[in-house]
C-alpha positions as CSV (number, residue, x, y, z in Angstrom):
1,M,0.4,-25.1,-1.4
2,T,0.6,-22.2,1.5
3,S,-1.0,-21.7,5.0
4,L,-3.4,-19.7,3.7
5,G,-4.1,-21.9,1.0
6,E,-5.1,-24.7,3.6
7,Y,-6.6,-21.7,5.8
8,L,-9.1,-21.2,2.9
9,A,-9.5,-24.9,1.6
10,K,-10.6,-25.8,4.8
11,K,-13.2,-23.3,5.7
12,S,-14.1,-24.1,1.9
13,V,-13.5,-20.1,1.0
14,N,-14.9,-19.5,-2.3
15,K,-11.4,-17.3,-3.5
16,S,-12.9,-16.0,-6.3
17,L,-16.5,-14.0,-3.6
18,V,-12.8,-12.7,-1.3
19,A,-11.4,-11.7,-4.7
20,R,-14.2,-9.4,-5.3
21,R,-14.5,-7.8,-2.3
22,T,-10.6,-7.6,-0.8
23,G,-10.6,-5.9,-4.0
24,L,-7.2,-8.1,-4.6
25,S,-6.5,-9.3,-8.2
26,K,-7.7,-13.4,-8.3
27,P,-4.3,-14.1,-9.2
28,R,-3.0,-11.8,-6.3
29,I,-4.7,-14.4,-4.4
30,S,-4.1,-17.0,-6.1
31,E,-0.1,-16.6,-5.8
32,L,-0.8,-16.3,-1.9
33,S,-2.6,-19.7,-1.9
34,L,-0.3,-21.4,-4.0
35,N,3.5,-20.9,-4.1
36,P,5.3,-20.6,-0.5
37,T,7.4,-17.5,-1.5
38,A,4.9,-15.1,-2.1
39,K,4.9,-12.2,0.3
40,L,0.6,-11.8,2.7
41,R,1.1,-7.7,3.4
42,A,-0.6,-7.0,6.5
43,D,-3.3,-4.5,4.9
44,E,-3.8,-8.1,2.6
45,L,-4.4,-9.9,5.7
46,V,-6.8,-7.7,7.5
47,L,-8.4,-7.6,3.9
48,I,-8.4,-11.7,3.8
49,A,-9.6,-12.2,7.9
50,K,-12.7,-9.2,6.9
51,A,-13.5,-10.9,3.6
52,I,-14.5,-13.8,5.2
53,D,-15.7,-13.0,8.5
54,V,-12.9,-14.2,11.3
55,D,-11.1,-11.6,13.4
56,P,-7.8,-10.3,11.7
57,C,-6.0,-12.1,15.3
58,E,-7.1,-15.4,14.6
59,L,-5.8,-15.4,10.6
60,L,-2.8,-14.6,12.1
61,I,-2.1,-16.2,15.2
62,K,-3.1,-19.5,12.4
63,L,-0.9,-18.3,10.0
64,Y,2.2,-17.0,12.2
65,G,1.7,-17.9,15.2
66,H,4.6,-21.4,14.9
67,L,7.4,-18.4,14.9
68,K,9.3,-18.7,17.1
69,L,12.5,-15.6,19.0
70,K,16.1,-16.8,18.6
71,T,17.8,-17.8,21.5
72,E,20.2,-16.4,22.9
């Protein structure tokens, strides 16, 4: 499961409802939730955040806040 999948599961989000609200297909939502090699696009992140009524920046930090810059 991906970070997005874990986040949606923790929030008890209905993925079918997210698909309907965002216009993303159910297979795409499943891919983003289950496939670690799937790449989440910025427009998809914003749509998903709006569909589940969270701030897109909050979702972005929750999913990618662990990333660090390389040290020189």
